[in-house]
C-alpha positions in Angstrom: 10.4 8.7 -12.2 7.3 7.9 -10.2 5.7 10.1 -7.5 3.9 8.5 -4.5 1.5 10.5 -2.4 -0.3 9.2 0.7 -3.8 10.5 1.3 -4.1 8.6 4.6 -5.2 5.1 5.8 -4.4 2.8 2.9 -4.9 5.4 0.1 -2.0 6.1 -2.2 -1.6 7.8 -5.5 1.2 6.6 -7.8 1.9 9.0 -10.6 3.9 8.1 -13.7 4.6 10.4 -16.6 1.4 9.6 -18.5 -0.7 7.5 -16.0 -2.0 7.7 -12.5 -2.9 4.8 -10.2 -5.1 5.4 -7.2 -5.1 2.7 -4.6 -7.8 2.1 -1.9 -9.6 5.5 -2.1 -10.4 6.7 1.4 -13.7 8.4 2.5 -13.9 11.7 4.3 -15.6 10.0 7.2 -12.2 8.5 8.0 -10.8 11.9 8.9 -8.7 12.1 5.7 -9.6 14.1 2.7 -8.2 13.1 -0.7 -10.4 15.7 -2.5 -11.8 14.6 -5.9 -8.8 13.1 -7.6 -8.6 11.8 -11.2 -7.0 8.6 -12.0 -6.5 6.2 -15.0 -6.6 3.1 -12.8 -8.1 2.5 -9.4 -7.4 -0.6 -7.3 -9.4 -1.8 -4.3 -7.9 -4.4 -2.0 -11.2 -5.4 -0.4 -14.7 -4.1 0.1 -14.5 -2.5 3.6 -15.8 1.1 3.6 -12.4 2.7 4.4 -11.0 1.4 1.1 -13.8 1.9 -1.4 -14.7 5.6 -1.7 -15.1 5.4 -5.4 -17.8 8.2 -5.3 -14.9 10.6 -4.5 -13.0 9.8 -7.6 -13.6 11.5 -10.9 -15.2 9.3 -13.5 -13.2 7.8 -16.4 -10.9 5.4 -14.5 -10.5 1.6 -15.0 -11.4 -0.3 -11.7 -9.4 -3.3 -10.6 -11.1 -5.1 -7.7 -9.7 -8.6 -7.2 -6.9 -11.1 -8.1 -5.7 -11.4 -11.7 -3.2 -10.0 -14.2 -3.9 -6.7 -15.9 -2.2 -4.5 -18.4 -3.5 -0.9 -18.8 -1.7 2.0 -20.5 1.7 0.1 -20.1 1.1 -0.4 -16.4 1.3 -4.1 -15.4 -0.7 -5.2 -12.3 -0.8 -8.5 -10.6 -3.5 -9.0 -8.0 -2.7 -11.8 -5.5 -5.3 -13.2 -3.2 -4.5 -13.1 0.5 -6.7 -12.8 3.6 -7.7 -10.1 6.2 -7.1 -12.5 9.1 -5.1 -15.6 10.0 -8.0 -18.0 9.4 -8.2 -17.7 5.5 -10.8 -15.0 5.6 -13.3 -16.7 8.0 -13.4 -13.6 10.3 -12.7 -10.6 8.1 -12.8 -11.9 4.5 -10.3 -11.8 1.6 -7.8 -9.2 0.7 -6.0 -8.6 -2.6 -2.3 -7.6 -2.7 -1.4 -5.6 -5.8 2.0 -5.6 -7.5 2.2 -2.7 -9.9 4.9 -2.1 -12.5 5.1 1.5 -13.4 8.0 3.7 -14.7 10.3 0.6 -14.4 9.5 0.5 -10.7 7.6 -2.3 -8.9 5.3 -1.0 -6.2 3.4 -3.4 -3.9 0.3 -2.4 -1.9 -0.5 -5.0 0.8 -4.0 -3.7 1.5 -5.4 -5.0 4.8 -3.3 -8.2 4.9 -3.8 -10.0 8.2 -1.1 -12.7 8.1 2.5 -13.3 7.1 3.0 -14.6 3.5 3.1 -18.2 2.5 6.1 -19.3 0.4 4.0 -19.2 -2.7 2.7 -15.7 -2.0 6.2 -14.4 -1.2 7.4 -15.8 -4.5 4.7 -14.0 -6.4 5.5 -10.7 -4.6 9.3 -10.8 -5.3 11.5 -8.1 -6.8 9.5 -5.3 -5.1 11.1 -1.8 -5.1 8.6 0.0 -3.0 6.4 -1.7 -0.4 3.3 -0.1 1.1 2.7 -2.0 4.4 0.2 -1.7 7.3 2.1 -0.5 10.4 -0.5 0.3 13.1 -1.8 -3.1 14.1 -5.6 -3.4 14.6 -7.4 -5.7 12.2 -4.2 -6.1 10.0 -0.7 -7.4 10.7 1.1 -6.3 13.8 4.3 -4.2 13.5 6.3 -7.4 14.3 4.5 -9.3 11.5 5.0 -6.3 9.2 8.7 -6.6 9.8 8.5 -10.3 9.0 6.7 -9.7 5.8 9.2 -7.1 4.8 12.0 -9.6 5.4 10.1 -12.1 3.2 9.8 -9.5 0.3 13.1 -7.6 0.7 11.9 -4.3 -0.9 14.2 -1.4 -1.4 11.9 1.2 0.1 9.2 0.6 2.8 6.3 3.1 3.3 4.1 2.4 6.3 0.4 3.0 6.2 -2.7 2.6 8.4 -1.2 4.0 11.6 -2.5 6.6 14.0 -2.2 10.2 12.8 -3.7 13.6 13.9 -6.3 13.2 11.1 -7.4 9.6 11.6 -6.9 6.0 12.5 -7.3 6.7 16.2 -8.0 3.0 16.8 -4.5 2.1 15.4 -1.1 2.5 17.1 1.2 5.3 16.1 4.0 4.5 13.7 6.6 4.4 16.5 6.2 0.7 17.2 6.8 -0.1 13.6 9.9 2.1 13.5 11.3 0.3 16.5 10.8 -3.0 14.7 12.7 -1.6 11.7 15.4 0.0 13.9 18.2 -1.2 11.7 16.8 0.6 8.6 17.4 4.1 7.5 14.4 6.4 8.1 13.1 9.7 6.8 9.9 11.6 6.7 8.6 13.3 3.5 5.5 15.0 2.1 5.7 12.8 -1.0 8.2 10.4 -2.5 9.7 10.9 -5.9 11.7 7.9 -6.9 13.6 6.3 -9.8 14.7 2.8 -10.3 18.2 3.9 -9.8 17.4 5.2 -6.3 16.6 1.8 -5.0 19.4 0.4 -2.7 20.2 -3.1 -1.6 18.9 -2.7 2.0 15.5 -1.5 3.0 14.9 2.2 3.7 11.8 3.4 5.5 10.0 6.5 4.3 7.2 7.8 6.4 4.9 10.0 4.3 2.7 12.8 5.7 -1.0 12.6 4.7 -1.7 14.9 1.8 
């Protein structure tokens, strides 16, 4: 079983039995407070300040900051280069999508992706169980594009991120627009998600997490 916690913006903690992966650590200046977590692995999708609060993470982690294939403590990670805009990064730079295999689950974090996937990218991001996807528009994909990317990947569970909440992301849209785009999917709200491989269904289910 894996446990997934959302700290706000694009910051998630994915806990296995013996290893913890922290993704895109968020600074307190964002309005969110992840505390001072410890992690075995930290991934950073790109170098914008809302995703790189490494000073707030306890020392002793392995940092992954870019495309490539990695194996750390029986966690397998594939970093896939994408872009923060529709012009191959000319406006906002590059972005790394991470596909993480942990506790027999495949978790994909899209970071600040700004475009729908190419056929080659979609093939590399296949067989995803849990997809972490931007859902509030702004300098990332729109809710309609998010729905298109979800259709490309066909995950079992979709967790939206980077949408307006009481704590932060005031410049983004609330999650409602994304939920309308995903109207056909089952939807529930949780404080955190505990999930096994056997929990993954054939059709996409949306889980909205509350910021920890």
